[in-house]
C-alpha positions, 0 to 999 in steps of 0.5 A, spaced: 939 174 842 936 169 847 931 175 850 928 175 843 927 168 843 924 168 850 919 174 847 917 170 840 916 164 845 910 168 848 907 168 841 907 175 840 907 176 832 910 183 832 916 187 836 910 191 840 907 185 843 900 186 845 899 192 842 899 189 835 895 182 837 893 179 831 898 182 827 900 189 825 894 194 823 893 201 821 899 205 818 904 199 818 899 194 815 897 199 810 904 201 808 906 193 807 899 192 803 901 198 798 908 195 797 905 188 795 900 191 791 906 193 786 908 186 785 906 181 780 903 174 781 907 168 782 913 173 785 918 170 790 918 174 797 923 173 802 922 177 809 929 178 813 929 178 821 921 176 821 920 175 828 914 170 828 912 172 821 908 178 821 910 181 815 910 174 811 903 173 814 901 179 811 904 178 804 900 171 805 894 174 806 894 179 801 896 173 796 890 169 798 885 175 797 888 177 791 890 171 787 897 172 787 900 166 788 906 169 792 912 164 794 914 167 801 920 165 805 922 168 812 928 168 817 930 170 824 936 169 828 932 168 834 928 161 835 921 163 833 914 160 834 913 157 826 905 159 825 901 153 823 897 152 817 901 157 813 904 156 806 910 161 808 917 157 809 920 159 815 928 159 817 928 159 825 934 160 829 938 162 823 942 168 821 940 171 814 947 171 811 947 163 813 940 162 809 941 158 803 938 162 797 940 162 790 943 167 786 937 172 783 932 167 786 928 173 789 923 178 786 922 182 793 925 182 799 922 186 806 925 188 813 920 191 818 924 194 824 929 188 823 935 191 818 938 196 823 939 190 828 944 187 823 951 187 820 949 192 814 954 190 809 953 183 810 946 183 810 945 188 804 950 184 800 946 178 801 939 182 800 943 184 793 945 177 791 938 174 792 934 179 788 934 178 781 935 184 777 930 189 778 928 186 784 926 191 790 928 191 797 923 195 802 924 196 809 921 200 815 927 202 820 927 205 827 928 212 827 931 216 833 926 221 833 920 217 832 914 216 837 916 209 838 923 211 840 920 216 845 916 211 848 922 206 848 927 211 852 921 212 857 920 205 858 928 203 858 929 208 864 923 205 868 927 198 867 933 202 869 930 205 875 927 198 878 934 194 877 939 199 878 936 204 883 931 201 887 934 194 886 927 191 887 928 184 886 934 184 890 929 187 896 924 182 895 929 176 895 932 178 901 925 179 904 922 172 903 929 169 905 928 174 912 921 172 913 922 169 920 926 174 922 921 179 925 927 184 927 928 186 920 922 183 916 917 189 917 923 194 915 924 190 909 916 190 907 915 197 909 921 199 904 918 195 898 911 198 899 914 205 899 919 203 893 913 200 889 908 206 891 913 211 889 915 208 883 907 208 881 906 215 883 912 218 880 910 215 873 903 217 872 900 214 865 905 209 865 903 202 865 910 198 866 910 200 874 903 198 875 904 191 871 910 190 875 906 191 882 901 187 879 906 181 878 909 182 885 902 182 888 900 175 885 907 172 889 904 175 895 897 172 894 900 166 893 904 166 899 898 168 903 894 162 900 900 157 903 904 156 897 911 153 898 918 157 899 920 153 893 914 156 889 915 163 892 923 163 889 921 160 883 916 165 881 920 171 883 926 168 879 921 167 873 918 174 874 925 177 874 928 174 868 922 176 864 922 183 866 930 183 865 929 180 858 924 185 856 929 191 859 934 188 854 929 188 848 928 195 849 935 197 850 936 193 843 931 197 840 933 204 843 940 202 840 938 200 833 934 207 832 938 210 826 939 218 826 939 222 820 947 221 819 946 214 820 941 212 815 944 216 810 951 212 811 946 206 810 944 209 804 951 210 802 953 203 803 947 200 799 950 204 793 957 201 794 953 194 794 950 196 787 943 198 789 940 203 785 933 208 785 934 208 793 928 212 796 928 214 803 923 218 807 920 219 814 915 214 815 909 218 818 902 216 821 896 217 817 894 223 821 901 226 819 903 228 826 907 222 828 913 219 826 914 212 826 921 211 823 924 211 816 921 208 810 927 205 805 926 202 798 931 200 793 932 196 787 937 191 785 941 193 778 
């Protein structure tokens, strides 16, 4: 999970990085606000797999604006950046199953694109145990047919192309090590330029190829400005690590997306655990045309 810890340390608030800077808005924010609107004052809330606390902070915002006085806690197994000036109690670097919470101590539990990464049975048993009788569990989960997964699969293929087919960072390292070898350096530079330009031209409309090219160009500019070899190799290693970690996160997202059969199996597990009134729907955008995932709500008996 270190690649998620690296991501959260960049202070992204949501799984989708800069796309939702400052927290979720639009359909996802509206979904959670509608969930909070059905709760009562002084309810105790717990957010599972919280990341840097997006949903917990939305709940806090709703509580303050509506005078609800919610008591809010949240956890994530990755090391997160705990928000300052928040009343939310965060458990950082701790698996949900290991968080010490009393039996029937929570009124409402939430998970926003988090439960699907976890051990379903252990996590659902834990959710069930901490909820009071009549308490609600609400979750949004990734669907393998959603527009989000469509974009993730494209992005993952781009990373595979960079690391496994082009072996771009290997070529760059070899180029920087061979700069004094005039016999080979021109050929290496030509290959790198051709690979990068082809990567961009073959993927029109995709930002990742341009982002990678721009980051590599910065290293070359530093080299031209007289930066040391140590700086060049450190910058290249850091860049490779950042993009490789990003590829692992995207792979996690693709792997966690649930098919129709998988989500129904999850609902079956919830029934076995003891949940009742299980409601499962496709989570559609307000325009009715974009599928964002699964919406799941259940009650503790």
